[in-house]
C-alpha positions in Angstrom: 117.1 -145.4 101.0 120.2 -146.7 102.4 122.7 -143.9 102.6 125.7 -145.5 103.7 125.1 -147.9 101.0 124.9 -145.1 98.8 128.2 -143.9 99.9 129.8 -147.0 99.6 128.6 -147.1 96.0 129.3 -143.9 94.8 133.2 -144.1 96.4 133.1 -147.3 94.3 132.2 -145.8 91.2 134.9 -143.1 91.3 137.5 -146.0 92.0 136.3 -148.0 89.1 137.1 -144.8 87.2 140.4 -144.4 88.5 141.5 -147.9 88.2 139.8 -147.5 84.4 142.0 -144.5 83.6 145.2 -146.3 85.0 144.4 -149.1 82.8 143.6 -147.7 79.4 147.2 -145.1 79.9 148.7 -149.0 80.0 147.1 -149.9 77.3 148.3 -146.3 75.4 151.5 -147.2 76.8 151.9 -150.5 74.9 150.4 -149.4 71.4 153.0 -147.0 71.6 155.6 -149.0 72.2 154.7 -151.3 69.1 154.1 -148.1 66.7 157.7 -147.2 67.7 158.9 -150.4 66.8 157.0 -151.1 63.4 156.5 -147.2 62.5 159.8 -146.7 60.7 160.8 -147.7 57.2 164.2 -147.0 56.4 163.7 -148.6 53.1 166.0 -151.8 53.9 165.0 -155.2 55.6 164.7 -155.4 58.8 165.3 -157.6 61.6 164.3 -156.7 65.1 165.5 -157.7 68.5 162.6 -156.9 70.5 163.0 -156.3 74.2 160.1 -157.9 75.3 160.5 -157.7 79.4 159.0 -154.3 79.6 155.9 -155.4 77.6 155.2 -158.4 79.6 155.5 -156.1 82.8 153.0 -153.7 81.2 150.7 -156.9 80.4 151.1 -157.7 84.2 149.8 -154.6 85.1 146.8 -154.2 82.6 146.3 -157.8 84.4 146.5 -156.9 87.8 143.9 -154.0 87.0 141.2 -156.0 85.2 141.3 -158.1 88.6 140.8 -155.1 90.8 138.5 -153.7 88.6 136.7 -157.1 89.0 136.7 -157.1 92.6 135.4 -153.3 92.6 132.7 -153.9 90.4 131.3 -156.8 92.2 131.1 -154.4 95.3 129.5 -151.7 93.8 126.7 -154.4 92.4 126.4 -155.7 95.8 125.5 -151.9 97.3 123.6 -151.1 94.3 120.9 -153.5 94.9 120.8 -151.5 98.8 119.9 -147.9 97.5 118.1 -148.9 94.1 121.1 -147.3 91.7 122.4 -149.2 88.8 124.2 -152.3 88.2 127.8 -152.2 86.5 127.5 -154.7 83.6 131.3 -156.1 83.0 132.0 -156.9 79.5 134.7 -159.0 78.4 136.4 -158.0 74.9 138.0 -160.9 73.9 141.8 -161.1 72.0 140.9 -162.4 68.1 143.9 -163.9 66.1 
């Protein structure tokens, strides 16, 4: 057993969990923002001026975290082979209109 590889593998998995948690919090924040915009019914016709800068910033942060998750997963998979542990399988979830 390559114990250095095992240590790096384990540390990488912990990093992945933290990154995913951060990303998930941002996604929830984005969803909550949409709910806040469209969740109010006053019974009147509404026209919105939606401030999109914050949404764009959240999406950039999510994209950055996704990229980091990919890099860490690649590193984890490298060490997985060396310490005979299961690899990380990343699945891309596509936006569908």
